[in-house]
TORKOL-4160 file (C-alpha; in steps of 0.2 Angstrom, whole numbers, padded with zeros to 4 digits, m for minus):
290
<pt num="1" X="0151" Y="m0228" Z="m0166"/>
<pt num="2" X="0160" Y="m0237" Z="m0152"/>
<pt num="3" X="0176" Y="m0229" Z="m0145"/>
<pt num="4" X="0191" Y="m0234" Z="m0154"/>
<pt num="5" X="0201" Y="m0248" Z="m0145"/>
<pt num="6" X="0221" Y="m0248" Z="m0146"/>
<pt num="7" X="0226" Y="m0261" Z="m0159"/>
<pt num="8" X="0238" Y="m0269" Z="m0146"/>
<pt num="9" X="0224" Y="m0272" Z="m0134"/>
<pt num="10" X="0212" Y="m0278" Z="m0148"/>
<pt num="11" X="0226" Y="m0290" Z="m0155"/>
<pt num="12" X="0229" Y="m0297" Z="m0137"/>
<pt num="13" X="0210" Y="m0300" Z="m0134"/>
<pt num="14" X="0209" Y="m0309" Z="m0151"/>
<pt num="15" X="0223" Y="m0321" Z="m0146"/>
<pt num="16" X="0216" Y="m0324" Z="m0130"/>
<pt num="17" X="0199" Y="m0329" Z="m0139"/>
<pt num="18" X="0208" Y="m0341" Z="m0151"/>
<pt num="19" X="0217" Y="m0350" Z="m0137"/>
<pt num="20" X="0201" Y="m0353" Z="m0127"/>
<pt num="21" X="0196" Y="m0372" Z="m0128"/>
<pt num="22" X="0184" Y="m0376" Z="m0143"/>
<pt num="23" X="0173" Y="m0386" Z="m0131"/>
<pt num="24" X="0168" Y="m0370" Z="m0122"/>
<pt num="25" X="0163" Y="m0362" Z="m0138"/>
<pt num="26" X="0153" Y="m0377" Z="m0145"/>
<pt num="27" X="0142" Y="m0376" Z="m0129"/>
<pt num="28" X="0135" Y="m0360" Z="m0137"/>
<pt num="29" X="0125" Y="m0366" Z="m0151"/>
<pt num="30" X="0110" Y="m0373" Z="m0141"/>
<pt num="31" X="0099" Y="m0358" Z="m0143"/>
<pt num="32" X="0101" Y="m0350" Z="m0126"/>
<pt num="33" X="0102" Y="m0332" Z="m0122"/>
<pt num="34" X="0120" Y="m0329" Z="m0127"/>
<pt num="35" X="0118" Y="m0339" Z="m0143"/>
<pt num="36" X="0128" Y="m0332" Z="m0158"/>
<pt num="37" X="0122" Y="m0335" Z="m0176"/>
<pt num="38" X="0127" Y="m0330" Z="m0194"/>
<pt num="39" X="0115" Y="m0327" Z="m0207"/>
<pt num="40" X="0114" Y="m0320" Z="m0225"/>
<pt num="41" X="0098" Y="m0309" Z="m0226"/>
<pt num="42" X="0089" Y="m0308" Z="m0209"/>
<pt num="43" X="0088" Y="m0292" Z="m0200"/>
<pt num="44" X="0098" Y="m0290" Z="m0183"/>
<pt num="45" X="0089" Y="m0297" Z="m0168"/>
<pt num="46" X="0082" Y="m0286" Z="m0155"/>
<pt num="47" X="0084" Y="m0299" Z="m0141"/>
<pt num="48" X="0091" Y="m0289" Z="m0126"/>
<pt num="49" X="0105" Y="m0301" Z="m0122"/>
<pt num="50" X="0114" Y="m0311" Z="m0135"/>
<pt num="51" X="0105" Y="m0317" Z="m0150"/>
<pt num="52" X="0092" Y="m0330" Z="m0155"/>
<pt num="53" X="0090" Y="m0330" Z="m0174"/>
<pt num="54" X="0078" Y="m0345" Z="m0180"/>
<pt num="55" X="0083" Y="m0344" Z="m0198"/>
<pt num="56" X="0102" Y="m0342" Z="m0197"/>
<pt num="57" X="0112" Y="m0353" Z="m0209"/>
<pt num="58" X="0127" Y="m0363" Z="m0205"/>
<pt num="59" X="0131" Y="m0366" Z="m0223"/>
<pt num="60" X="0126" Y="m0358" Z="m0240"/>
<pt num="61" X="0131" Y="m0358" Z="m0258"/>
<pt num="62" X="0137" Y="m0343" Z="m0268"/>
<pt num="63" X="0141" Y="m0341" Z="m0286"/>
<pt num="64" X="0159" Y="m0338" Z="m0293"/>
<pt num="65" X="0161" Y="m0320" Z="m0298"/>
<pt num="66" X="0148" Y="m0313" Z="m0287"/>
<pt num="67" X="0148" Y="m0306" Z="m0269"/>
<pt num="68" X="0141" Y="m0312" Z="m0251"/>
<pt num="69" X="0138" Y="m0305" Z="m0234"/>
<pt num="70" X="0139" Y="m0314" Z="m0218"/>
<pt num="71" X="0129" Y="m0306" Z="m0203"/>
<pt num="72" X="0137" Y="m0309" Z="m0185"/>
<pt num="73" X="0123" Y="m0304" Z="m0173"/>
<pt num="74" X="0129" Y="m0300" Z="m0155"/>
<pt num="75" X="0123" Y="m0288" Z="m0141"/>
<pt num="76" X="0125" Y="m0280" Z="m0129"/>
<pt num="77" X="0142" Y="m0274" Z="m0133"/>
<pt num="78" X="0154" Y="m0263" Z="m0123"/>
<pt num="79" X="0172" Y="m0256" Z="m0125"/>
<pt num="80" X="0179" Y="m0272" Z="m0117"/>
<pt num="81" X="0170" Y="m0284" Z="m0130"/>
<pt num="82" X="0177" Y="m0286" Z="m0147"/>
<pt num="83" X="0169" Y="m0295" Z="m0162"/>
<pt num="84" X="0181" Y="m0303" Z="m0174"/>
<pt num="85" X="0179" Y="m0312" Z="m0191"/>
<pt num="86" X="0191" Y="m0326" Z="m0194"/>
<pt num="87" X="0194" Y="m0338" Z="m0209"/>
<pt num="88" X="0199" Y="m0356" Z="m0205"/>
<pt num="89" X="0213" Y="m0362" Z="m0216"/>
<pt num="90" X="0216" Y="m0381" Z="m0212"/>
<pt num="91" X="0221" Y="m0381" Z="m0194"/>
<pt num="92" X="0226" Y="m0362" Z="m0193"/>
<pt num="93" X="0215" Y="m0346" Z="m0192"/>
<pt num="94" X="0217" Y="m0331" Z="m0203"/>
<pt num="95" X="0212" Y="m0315" Z="m0195"/>
<pt num="96" X="0200" Y="m0305" Z="m0206"/>
<pt num="97" X="0194" Y="m0290" Z="m0194"/>
<pt num="98" X="0191" Y="m0285" Z="m0177"/>
<pt num="99" X="0176" Y="m0274" Z="m0174"/>
<pt num="100" X="0175" Y="m0263" Z="m0189"/>
<pt num="101" X="0194" Y="m0263" Z="m0193"/>
<pt num="102" X="0200" Y="m0275" Z="m0207"/>
<pt num="103" X="0217" Y="m0283" Z="m0204"/>
<pt num="104" X="0217" Y="m0294" Z="m0219"/>
<pt num="105" X="0228" Y="m0288" Z="m0235"/>
<pt num="106" X="0214" Y="m0294" Z="m0246"/>
<pt num="107" X="0206" Y="m0279" Z="m0252"/>
<pt num="108" X="0189" Y="m0288" Z="m0256"/>
<pt num="109" X="0185" Y="m0289" Z="m0238"/>
<pt num="110" X="0174" Y="m0276" Z="m0230"/>
<pt num="111" X="0166" Y="m0274" Z="m0212"/>
<pt num="112" X="0151" Y="m0263" Z="m0209"/>
<pt num="113" X="0141" Y="m0262" Z="m0192"/>
<pt num="114" X="0122" Y="m0259" Z="m0190"/>
<pt num="115" X="0115" Y="m0255" Z="m0174"/>
<pt num="116" X="0110" Y="m0263" Z="m0162"/>
<pt num="117" X="0123" Y="m0277" Z="m0165"/>
<pt num="118" X="0126" Y="m0284" Z="m0183"/>
<pt num="119" X="0143" Y="m0285" Z="m0188"/>
<pt num="120" X="0143" Y="m0288" Z="m0207"/>
<pt num="121" X="0158" Y="m0296" Z="m0217"/>
<pt num="122" X="0156" Y="m0292" Z="m0235"/>
<pt num="123" X="0167" Y="m0301" Z="m0248"/>
<pt num="124" X="0168" Y="m0296" Z="m0266"/>
<pt num="125" X="0172" Y="m0304" Z="m0282"/>
<pt num="126" X="0171" Y="m0321" Z="m0275"/>
<pt num="127" X="0182" Y="m0335" Z="m0282"/>
<pt num="128" X="0183" Y="m0354" Z="m0279"/>
<pt num="129" X="0197" Y="m0352" Z="m0266"/>
<pt num="130" X="0185" Y="m0343" Z="m0255"/>
<pt num="131" X="0176" Y="m0358" Z="m0250"/>
<pt num="132" X="0178" Y="m0364" Z="m0233"/>
<pt num="133" X="0173" Y="m0360" Z="m0215"/>
<pt num="134" X="0172" Y="m0342" Z="m0208"/>
<pt num="135" X="0170" Y="m0339" Z="m0190"/>
<pt num="136" X="0163" Y="m0326" Z="m0180"/>
<pt num="137" X="0172" Y="m0324" Z="m0163"/>
<pt num="138" X="0166" Y="m0313" Z="m0147"/>
<pt num="139" X="0178" Y="m0311" Z="m0133"/>
<pt num="140" X="0164" Y="m0312" Z="m0120"/>
<pt num="141" X="0165" Y="m0322" Z="m0104"/>
<pt num="142" X="0163" Y="m0337" Z="m0109"/>
<pt num="143" X="0169" Y="m0334" Z="m0127"/>
<pt num="144" X="0157" Y="m0336" Z="m0141"/>
<pt num="145" X="0162" Y="m0344" Z="m0158"/>
<pt num="146" X="0150" Y="m0348" Z="m0172"/>
<pt num="147" X="0155" Y="m0355" Z="m0189"/>
<pt num="148" X="0147" Y="m0354" Z="m0206"/>
<pt num="149" X="0154" Y="m0365" Z="m0222"/>
<pt num="150" X="0153" Y="m0356" Z="m0238"/>
<pt num="151" X="0151" Y="m0366" Z="m0254"/>
<pt num="152" X="0157" Y="m0358" Z="m0270"/>
<pt num="153" X="0151" Y="m0365" Z="m0286"/>
<pt num="154" X="0160" Y="m0361" Z="m0303"/>
<pt num="155" X="0147" Y="m0361" Z="m0318"/>
<pt num="156" X="0151" Y="m0372" Z="m0334"/>
<pt num="157" X="0148" Y="m0363" Z="m0350"/>
<pt num="158" X="0147" Y="m0371" Z="m0368"/>
<pt num="159" X="0142" Y="m0364" Z="m0384"/>
<pt num="160" X="0132" Y="m0376" Z="m0396"/>
<pt num="161" X="0126" Y="m0374" Z="m0414"/>
<pt num="162" X="0108" Y="m0375" Z="m0420"/>
<pt num="163" X="0110" Y="m0394" Z="m0420"/>
<pt num="164" X="0115" Y="m0395" Z="m0401"/>
<pt num="165" X="0133" Y="m0399" Z="m0406"/>
<pt num="166" X="0147" Y="m0391" Z="m0396"/>
<pt num="167" X="0158" Y="m0381" Z="m0407"/>
<pt num="168" X="0173" Y="m0370" Z="m0406"/>
<pt num="169" X="0173" Y="m0364" Z="m0425"/>
<pt num="170" X="0158" Y="m0360" Z="m0436"/>
<pt num="171" X="0155" Y="m0356" Z="m0454"/>
<pt num="172" X="0140" Y="m0347" Z="m0461"/>
<pt num="173" X="0135" Y="m0342" Z="m0479"/>
<pt num="174" X="0132" Y="m0323" Z="m0482"/>
<pt num="175" X="0113" Y="m0319" Z="m0480"/>
<pt num="176" X="0110" Y="m0334" Z="m0468"/>
<pt num="177" X="0106" Y="m0333" Z="m0450"/>
<pt num="178" X="0118" Y="m0336" Z="m0436"/>
<pt num="179" X="0110" Y="m0347" Z="m0422"/>
<pt num="180" X="0121" Y="m0350" Z="m0407"/>
<pt num="181" X="0116" Y="m0358" Z="m0390"/>
<pt num="182" X="0125" Y="m0355" Z="m0373"/>
<pt num="183" X="0122" Y="m0369" Z="m0360"/>
<pt num="184" X="0126" Y="m0364" Z="m0342"/>
<pt num="185" X="0126" Y="m0378" Z="m0329"/>
<pt num="186" X="0131" Y="m0379" Z="m0310"/>
<pt num="187" X="0121" Y="m0364" Z="m0306"/>
<pt num="188" X="0105" Y="m0367" Z="m0297"/>
<pt num="189" X="0099" Y="m0350" Z="m0298"/>
<pt num="190" X="0109" Y="m0338" Z="m0309"/>
<pt num="191" X="0110" Y="m0321" Z="m0302"/>
<pt num="192" X="0118" Y="m0312" Z="m0315"/>
<pt num="193" X="0113" Y="m0307" Z="m0333"/>
<pt num="194" X="0119" Y="m0318" Z="m0347"/>
<pt num="195" X="0128" Y="m0307" Z="m0360"/>
<pt num="196" X="0132" Y="m0311" Z="m0379"/>
<pt num="197" X="0147" Y="m0301" Z="m0387"/>
<pt num="198" X="0153" Y="m0300" Z="m0405"/>
<pt num="199" X="0171" Y="m0296" Z="m0402"/>
<pt num="200" X="0169" Y="m0281" Z="m0389"/>
<pt num="201" X="0151" Y="m0277" Z="m0393"/>
<pt num="202" X="0138" Y="m0282" Z="m0382"/>
<pt num="203" X="0124" Y="m0289" Z="m0393"/>
<pt num="204" X="0110" Y="m0290" Z="m0380"/>
<pt num="205" X="0108" Y="m0271" Z="m0381"/>
<pt num="206" X="0114" Y="m0268" Z="m0399"/>
<pt num="207" X="0100" Y="m0258" Z="m0409"/>
<pt num="208" X="0111" Y="m0252" Z="m0422"/>
<pt num="209" X="0115" Y="m0268" Z="m0433"/>
<pt num="210" X="0096" Y="m0274" Z="m0432"/>
<pt num="211" X="0091" Y="m0292" Z="m0435"/>
<pt num="212" X="0098" Y="m0298" Z="m0417"/>
<pt num="213" X="0088" Y="m0308" Z="m0405"/>
<pt num="214" X="0093" Y="m0316" Z="m0388"/>
<pt num="215" X="0081" Y="m0327" Z="m0379"/>
<pt num="216" X="0086" Y="m0334" Z="m0362"/>
<pt num="217" X="0077" Y="m0348" Z="m0352"/>
<pt num="218" X="0081" Y="m0352" Z="m0334"/>
<pt num="219" X="0084" Y="m0371" Z="m0331"/>
<pt num="220" X="0084" Y="m0381" Z="m0314"/>
<pt num="221" X="0103" Y="m0381" Z="m0313"/>
<pt num="222" X="0107" Y="m0366" Z="m0324"/>
<pt num="223" X="0102" Y="m0357" Z="m0340"/>
<pt num="224" X="0101" Y="m0358" Z="m0359"/>
<pt num="225" X="0103" Y="m0343" Z="m0370"/>
<pt num="226" X="0100" Y="m0343" Z="m0388"/>
<pt num="227" X="0108" Y="m0329" Z="m0401"/>
<pt num="228" X="0100" Y="m0326" Z="m0418"/>
<pt num="229" X="0108" Y="m0314" Z="m0431"/>
<pt num="230" X="0099" Y="m0313" Z="m0447"/>
<pt num="231" X="0105" Y="m0309" Z="m0464"/>
<pt num="232" X="0124" Y="m0310" Z="m0460"/>
<pt num="233" X="0138" Y="m0303" Z="m0470"/>
<pt num="234" X="0158" Y="m0302" Z="m0469"/>
<pt num="235" X="0157" Y="m0290" Z="m0455"/>
<pt num="236" X="0148" Y="m0303" Z="m0444"/>
<pt num="237" X="0164" Y="m0313" Z="m0444"/>
<pt num="238" X="0174" Y="m0313" Z="m0428"/>
<pt num="239" X="0173" Y="m0320" Z="m0410"/>
<pt num="240" X="0157" Y="m0323" Z="m0402"/>
<pt num="241" X="0156" Y="m0325" Z="m0383"/>
<pt num="242" X="0144" Y="m0329" Z="m0369"/>
<pt num="243" X="0148" Y="m0324" Z="m0352"/>
<pt num="244" X="0139" Y="m0325" Z="m0334"/>
<pt num="245" X="0147" Y="m0311" Z="m0324"/>
<pt num="246" X="0164" Y="m0305" Z="m0326"/>
<pt num="247" X="0174" Y="m0320" Z="m0323"/>
<pt num="248" X="0165" Y="m0334" Z="m0332"/>
<pt num="249" X="0165" Y="m0334" Z="m0351"/>
<pt num="250" X="0166" Y="m0345" Z="m0366"/>
<pt num="251" X="0168" Y="m0341" Z="m0385"/>
<pt num="252" X="0169" Y="m0347" Z="m0402"/>
<pt num="253" X="0175" Y="m0341" Z="m0419"/>
<pt num="254" X="0163" Y="m0337" Z="m0433"/>
<pt num="255" X="0167" Y="m0335" Z="m0452"/>
<pt num="256" X="0155" Y="m0328" Z="m0464"/>
<pt num="257" X="0158" Y="m0335" Z="m0482"/>
<pt num="258" X="0154" Y="m0326" Z="m0498"/>
<pt num="259" X="0153" Y="m0333" Z="m0515"/>
<pt num="260" X="0153" Y="m0352" Z="m0520"/>
<pt num="261" X="0162" Y="m0363" Z="m0506"/>
<pt num="262" X="0164" Y="m0381" Z="m0503"/>
<pt num="263" X="0149" Y="m0390" Z="m0496"/>
<pt num="264" X="0157" Y="m0394" Z="m0479"/>
<pt num="265" X="0160" Y="m0374" Z="m0476"/>
<pt num="266" X="0142" Y="m0371" Z="m0482"/>
<pt num="267" X="0134" Y="m0382" Z="m0469"/>
<pt num="268" X="0144" Y="m0374" Z="m0456"/>
<pt num="269" X="0155" Y="m0389" Z="m0451"/>
<pt num="270" X="0167" Y="m0386" Z="m0437"/>
<pt num="271" X="0186" Y="m0384" Z="m0442"/>
<pt num="272" X="0201" Y="m0385" Z="m0433"/>
<pt num="273" X="0211" Y="m0370" Z="m0427"/>
<pt num="274" X="0226" Y="m0374" Z="m0439"/>
<pt num="275" X="0214" Y="m0373" Z="m0454"/>
<pt num="276" X="0205" Y="m0358" Z="m0449"/>
<pt num="277" X="0217" Y="m0345" Z="m0456"/>
<pt num="278" X="0218" Y="m0355" Z="m0473"/>
<pt num="279" X="0199" Y="m0355" Z="m0474"/>
<pt num="280" X="0197" Y="m0338" Z="m0471"/>
<pt num="281" X="0210" Y="m0334" Z="m0484"/>
<pt num="282" X="0201" Y="m0345" Z="m0497"/>
<pt num="283" X="0185" Y="m0335" Z="m0493"/>
<pt num="284" X="0193" Y="m0318" Z="m0497"/>
<pt num="285" X="0200" Y="m0326" Z="m0513"/>
<pt num="286" X="0184" Y="m0332" Z="m0519"/>
<pt num="287" X="0175" Y="m0316" Z="m0514"/>
<pt num="288" X="0188" Y="m0306" Z="m0525"/>
<pt num="289" X="0186" Y="m0317" Z="m0539"/>
<pt num="290" X="0166" Y="m0317" Z="m0538"/>
Protein backbone atom coordinates (compact mmCIF):
# COMPACT_ATOMS: atom_id res chain seq x y z
CA UNK A 1 0.00 0.00 0.00
CA UNK A 2 1.13 3.56 -0.65
CA UNK A 3 1.87 5.81 2.34
CA UNK A 4 -1.15 7.74 3.62
CA UNK A 5 -1.41 11.34 2.42
CA UNK A 6 -2.93 13.99 4.72
CA UNK A 7 -6.41 14.91 3.56
CA UNK A 8 -5.68 18.64 3.38
CA UNK A 9 -2.79 18.01 0.99
CA UNK A 10 -4.87 15.58 -1.08
CA UNK A 11 -7.76 18.00 -1.45
CA UNK A 12 -5.40 20.82 -2.39
CA UNK A 13 -3.89 18.66 -5.10
CA UNK A 14 -7.34 17.74 -6.40
CA UNK A 15 -8.43 21.37 -6.62
CA UNK A 16 -5.22 22.19 -8.44
CA UNK A 17 -5.91 19.43 -10.94
CA UNK A 18 -9.44 20.62 -11.63
CA UNK A 19 -8.23 24.18 -12.29
CA UNK A 20 -5.74 23.12 -14.96
CA UNK A 21 -6.74 24.05 -18.50
CA UNK A 22 -8.74 21.27 -20.21
CA UNK A 23 -6.72 21.75 -23.39
CA UNK A 24 -3.67 20.35 -21.61
CA UNK A 25 -5.60 17.26 -20.59
CA UNK A 26 -7.04 16.76 -24.07
CA UNK A 27 -3.57 16.41 -25.54
CA UNK A 28 -3.03 13.20 -23.59
CA UNK A 29 -5.41 10.96 -25.61
CA UNK A 30 -3.14 10.45 -28.59
CA UNK A 31 -1.52 7.20 -27.46
CA UNK A 32 1.83 8.50 -26.15
CA UNK A 33 3.78 7.12 -23.21
CA UNK A 34 1.73 9.09 -20.68
CA UNK A 35 -1.64 8.12 -22.13
CA UNK A 36 -4.35 7.30 -19.58
CA UNK A 37 -7.28 5.04 -20.47
CA UNK A 38 -10.37 3.60 -18.81
CA UNK A 39 -11.66 0.12 -19.49
CA UNK A 40 -14.13 -2.39 -18.09
CA UNK A 41 -12.40 -5.76 -18.23
CA UNK A 42 -8.80 -5.55 -19.37
CA UNK A 43 -5.95 -6.25 -16.94
CA UNK A 44 -3.61 -3.44 -15.86
CA UNK A 45 -0.89 -2.51 -18.33
CA UNK A 46 2.73 -3.29 -17.53
CA UNK A 47 4.06 -0.42 -19.63
CA UNK A 48 6.89 1.11 -17.51
CA UNK A 49 5.75 4.73 -17.98
CA UNK A 50 2.11 5.77 -18.20
CA UNK A 51 -0.29 3.47 -19.99
CA UNK A 52 -1.22 2.29 -23.46
CA UNK A 53 -4.34 0.11 -23.52
CA UNK A 54 -5.48 -0.75 -27.03
CA UNK A 55 -8.95 -1.96 -26.04
CA UNK A 56 -9.84 0.82 -23.60
CA UNK A 57 -13.43 2.09 -23.88
CA UNK A 58 -14.58 5.71 -23.87
CA UNK A 59 -18.22 4.70 -23.43
CA UNK A 60 -20.21 1.59 -22.60
CA UNK A 61 -23.71 0.47 -21.61
CA UNK A 62 -24.82 -1.06 -18.31
CA UNK A 63 -28.19 -2.40 -17.21
CA UNK A 64 -30.12 -0.75 -14.39
CA UNK A 65 -29.96 -2.80 -11.19
CA UNK A 66 -26.55 -4.30 -11.98
CA UNK A 67 -23.04 -3.03 -11.17
CA UNK A 68 -20.03 -1.85 -13.13
CA UNK A 69 -16.31 -1.24 -12.65
CA UNK A 70 -14.14 1.44 -14.27
CA UNK A 71 -10.39 0.85 -14.47
CA UNK A 72 -7.99 3.79 -14.36
CA UNK A 73 -4.50 2.57 -15.21
CA UNK A 74 -1.56 4.83 -14.39
CA UNK A 75 2.08 4.21 -13.47
CA UNK A 76 4.59 5.08 -12.18
CA UNK A 77 3.09 6.33 -8.90
CA UNK A 78 4.76 8.10 -6.00
CA UNK A 79 3.67 9.83 -2.80
CA UNK A 80 3.38 13.17 -4.61
CA UNK A 81 0.94 11.83 -7.23
CA UNK A 82 -2.76 11.24 -6.59
CA UNK A 83 -5.35 9.51 -8.77
CA UNK A 84 -8.90 10.82 -8.42
CA UNK A 85 -12.27 9.68 -9.71
CA UNK A 86 -14.78 12.42 -10.53
CA UNK A 87 -18.29 12.51 -11.88
CA UNK A 88 -19.28 15.35 -14.19
CA UNK A 89 -22.62 16.92 -13.27
CA UNK A 90 -23.39 19.52 -15.94
CA UNK A 91 -20.66 22.15 -15.71
CA UNK A 92 -19.39 21.00 -12.32
CA UNK A 93 -17.37 18.03 -11.07
CA UNK A 94 -18.35 15.86 -8.13
CA UNK A 95 -15.44 14.33 -6.24
CA UNK A 96 -15.83 10.58 -5.73
CA UNK A 97 -12.41 9.50 -4.49
CA UNK A 98 -8.73 10.31 -4.12
CA UNK A 99 -6.43 7.29 -4.34
CA UNK A 100 -8.28 4.61 -2.34
CA UNK A 101 -10.22 6.96 -0.08
CA UNK A 102 -13.87 7.62 -0.98
CA UNK A 103 -15.13 11.17 -0.34
CA UNK A 104 -18.61 10.79 -1.85
CA UNK A 105 -21.46 10.18 0.63
CA UNK A 106 -22.99 7.67 -1.81
CA UNK A 107 -22.43 4.22 -0.21
CA UNK A 108 -22.60 2.50 -3.60
CA UNK A 109 -19.10 3.74 -4.51
CA UNK A 110 -16.04 1.65 -3.68
CA UNK A 111 -12.38 2.01 -4.69
CA UNK A 112 -9.80 -0.75 -5.00
CA UNK A 113 -6.17 -0.75 -6.17
CA UNK A 114 -4.34 -3.52 -8.00
CA UNK A 115 -0.62 -3.28 -8.58
CA UNK A 116 1.16 -1.98 -10.50
CA UNK A 117 -1.27 0.87 -11.21
CA UNK A 118 -4.95 -0.06 -11.65
CA UNK A 119 -7.30 2.26 -9.72
CA UNK A 120 -10.78 0.74 -9.89
CA UNK A 121 -14.08 2.51 -9.29
CA UNK A 122 -16.90 0.08 -8.40
CA UNK A 123 -20.53 1.23 -8.56
CA UNK A 124 -23.21 -1.03 -7.10
CA UNK A 125 -27.00 -1.11 -7.69
CA UNK A 126 -26.89 1.08 -10.78
CA UNK A 127 -29.93 3.23 -11.53
CA UNK A 128 -30.84 5.50 -14.43
CA UNK A 129 -29.46 8.61 -12.72
CA UNK A 130 -25.96 7.10 -12.77
CA UNK A 131 -25.64 7.75 -16.51
CA UNK A 132 -23.11 10.35 -17.61
CA UNK A 133 -19.39 11.14 -17.69
CA UNK A 134 -16.90 9.77 -15.17
CA UNK A 135 -13.38 11.18 -15.13
CA UNK A 136 -10.11 9.80 -13.88
CA UNK A 137 -7.63 12.57 -13.04
CA UNK A 138 -3.94 12.29 -12.24
CA UNK A 139 -2.17 15.33 -10.79
CA UNK A 140 1.01 14.58 -12.73
CA UNK A 141 2.95 17.22 -14.69
CA UNK A 142 1.25 17.84 -17.02
CA UNK A 143 -2.04 16.65 -15.44
CA UNK A 144 -3.82 13.72 -17.11
CA UNK A 145 -7.59 13.47 -17.49
CA UNK A 146 -9.58 10.75 -19.22
CA UNK A 147 -13.39 10.59 -19.51
CA UNK A 148 -15.73 7.66 -20.00
CA UNK A 149 -19.46 7.93 -20.65
CA UNK A 150 -21.73 5.38 -18.98
CA UNK A 151 -25.09 4.64 -20.62
CA UNK A 152 -27.73 3.11 -18.33
CA UNK A 153 -30.61 1.17 -19.90
CA UNK A 154 -33.78 0.41 -17.96
CA UNK A 155 -35.44 -2.84 -19.12
CA UNK A 156 -39.14 -2.78 -20.02
CA UNK A 157 -41.20 -5.76 -18.83
CA UNK A 158 -44.70 -6.78 -19.90
CA UNK A 159 -46.77 -9.87 -19.09
CA UNK A 160 -49.01 -11.32 -21.82
CA UNK A 161 -51.41 -14.25 -21.97
CA UNK A 162 -51.25 -17.28 -24.29
CA UNK A 163 -52.69 -15.12 -27.09
CA UNK A 164 -49.86 -12.56 -26.71
CA UNK A 165 -52.32 -9.98 -25.37
CA UNK A 166 -50.99 -7.69 -22.60
CA UNK A 167 -52.98 -8.25 -19.39
CA UNK A 168 -53.20 -7.06 -15.81
CA UNK A 169 -55.85 -9.52 -14.58
CA UNK A 170 -56.56 -13.07 -15.70
CA UNK A 171 -59.19 -15.72 -14.84
CA UNK A 172 -58.73 -19.47 -15.22
CA UNK A 173 -61.05 -22.42 -14.68
CA UNK A 174 -60.06 -24.87 -11.97
CA UNK A 175 -58.13 -27.77 -13.53
CA UNK A 176 -56.87 -25.72 -16.50
CA UNK A 177 -53.29 -24.59 -17.20
CA UNK A 178 -51.92 -21.13 -16.48
CA UNK A 179 -49.80 -19.86 -19.35
CA UNK A 180 -48.14 -16.47 -18.93
CA UNK A 181 -45.47 -14.83 -21.07
CA UNK A 182 -43.06 -12.16 -19.85
CA UNK A 183 -41.51 -10.04 -22.60
CA UNK A 184 -38.36 -8.07 -21.69
CA UNK A 185 -37.02 -5.44 -24.10
CA UNK A 186 -34.29 -2.79 -24.15
CA UNK A 187 -31.71 -5.20 -22.78
CA UNK A 188 -29.31 -6.30 -25.57
CA UNK A 189 -27.71 -9.01 -23.40
CA UNK A 190 -29.56 -9.76 -20.14
CA UNK A 191 -27.02 -10.42 -17.39
CA UNK A 192 -29.48 -11.46 -14.72
CA UNK A 193 -31.79 -14.42 -14.25
CA UNK A 194 -35.50 -13.95 -14.99
CA UNK A 195 -37.59 -14.94 -11.98
CA UNK A 196 -41.28 -15.79 -11.75
CA UNK A 197 -43.03 -15.46 -8.39
CA UNK A 198 -46.46 -16.43 -7.08
CA UNK A 199 -46.98 -13.87 -4.32
CA UNK A 200 -43.61 -14.24 -2.51
CA UNK A 201 -42.79 -17.78 -3.69
CA UNK A 202 -40.17 -18.13 -6.45
CA UNK A 203 -41.58 -20.55 -9.01
CA UNK A 204 -38.37 -21.22 -10.95
CA UNK A 205 -37.13 -23.49 -8.18
CA UNK A 206 -40.48 -24.70 -6.74
CA UNK A 207 -40.41 -28.51 -6.53
CA UNK A 208 -43.16 -28.87 -3.93
CA UNK A 209 -46.20 -27.97 -6.00
CA UNK A 210 -45.32 -29.85 -9.19
CA UNK A 211 -46.62 -29.12 -12.69
CA UNK A 212 -44.59 -25.89 -12.98
CA UNK A 213 -42.45 -25.19 -16.05
CA UNK A 214 -40.44 -22.11 -16.98
CA UNK A 215 -38.89 -21.66 -20.42
CA UNK A 216 -36.74 -18.63 -21.29
CA UNK A 217 -35.45 -17.56 -24.72
CA UNK A 218 -32.84 -14.85 -25.27
CA UNK A 219 -33.82 -12.37 -28.00
CA UNK A 220 -31.66 -9.81 -29.88
CA UNK A 221 -32.92 -6.94 -27.71
CA UNK A 222 -34.04 -8.80 -24.59
CA UNK A 223 -35.71 -12.06 -23.59
CA UNK A 224 -39.02 -13.91 -23.43
CA UNK A 225 -39.91 -16.13 -20.50
CA UNK A 226 -42.95 -18.43 -20.42
CA UNK A 227 -44.57 -19.80 -17.27
CA UNK A 228 -46.79 -22.90 -17.28
CA UNK A 229 -48.71 -24.19 -14.24
CA UNK A 230 -50.83 -27.31 -14.81
CA UNK A 231 -54.05 -28.38 -13.10
CA UNK A 232 -54.62 -25.14 -11.20
CA UNK A 233 -56.87 -24.76 -8.18
CA UNK A 234 -58.05 -21.96 -5.86
CA UNK A 235 -54.68 -21.89 -4.05
CA UNK A 236 -53.05 -20.86 -7.33
CA UNK A 237 -54.91 -17.53 -7.27
CA UNK A 238 -52.90 -14.44 -6.38
CA UNK A 239 -50.26 -12.10 -7.79
CA UNK A 240 -47.81 -13.39 -10.40
CA UNK A 241 -44.70 -11.33 -11.08
CA UNK A 242 -41.83 -11.45 -13.55
CA UNK A 243 -38.58 -9.75 -12.56
CA UNK A 244 -35.13 -9.07 -13.95
CA UNK A 245 -32.83 -8.28 -11.03
CA UNK A 246 -34.03 -6.60 -7.86
CA UNK A 247 -35.33 -3.34 -9.28
CA UNK A 248 -37.20 -4.29 -12.47
CA UNK A 249 -40.52 -6.12 -12.06
CA UNK A 250 -44.04 -6.33 -13.43
CA UNK A 251 -47.02 -8.31 -12.15
CA UNK A 252 -50.60 -9.39 -12.81
CA UNK A 253 -53.47 -10.75 -10.70
CA UNK A 254 -54.76 -14.29 -11.34
CA UNK A 255 -58.08 -15.71 -10.10
CA UNK A 256 -58.86 -19.42 -10.42
CA UNK A 257 -62.61 -19.98 -10.83
CA UNK A 258 -64.41 -23.08 -9.50
CA UNK A 259 -67.90 -24.21 -10.47
CA UNK A 260 -70.05 -22.84 -13.30
CA UNK A 261 -69.08 -19.31 -14.31
CA UNK A 262 -70.00 -16.81 -17.03
CA UNK A 263 -68.37 -17.47 -20.39
CA UNK A 264 -66.26 -14.32 -20.29
CA UNK A 265 -64.64 -15.50 -17.06
CA UNK A 266 -64.13 -19.05 -18.39
CA UNK A 267 -62.17 -17.70 -21.34
CA UNK A 268 -59.88 -15.65 -19.15
CA UNK A 269 -61.08 -12.26 -20.27
CA UNK A 270 -59.26 -9.38 -18.59
CA UNK A 271 -61.24 -7.46 -15.98
CA UNK A 272 -60.86 -4.01 -14.58
CA UNK A 273 -59.42 -3.55 -11.11
CA UNK A 274 -62.77 -2.20 -9.91
CA UNK A 275 -64.56 -5.44 -10.82
CA UNK A 276 -61.89 -7.82 -9.54
CA UNK A 277 -63.15 -7.95 -5.96
CA UNK A 278 -66.77 -8.51 -7.08
CA UNK A 279 -65.78 -11.35 -9.42
CA UNK A 280 -63.71 -13.01 -6.70
CA UNK A 281 -66.69 -12.84 -4.32
CA UNK A 282 -68.95 -14.32 -7.03
CA UNK A 283 -66.50 -17.19 -7.47
CA UNK A 284 -66.57 -17.93 -3.75
CA UNK A 285 -70.40 -17.91 -3.67
CA UNK A 286 -70.65 -20.21 -6.67
CA UNK A 287 -68.11 -22.55 -5.10
CA UNK A 288 -70.12 -22.72 -1.87
CA UNK A 289 -73.34 -23.50 -3.75
CA UNK A 290 -71.81 -26.18 -5.97
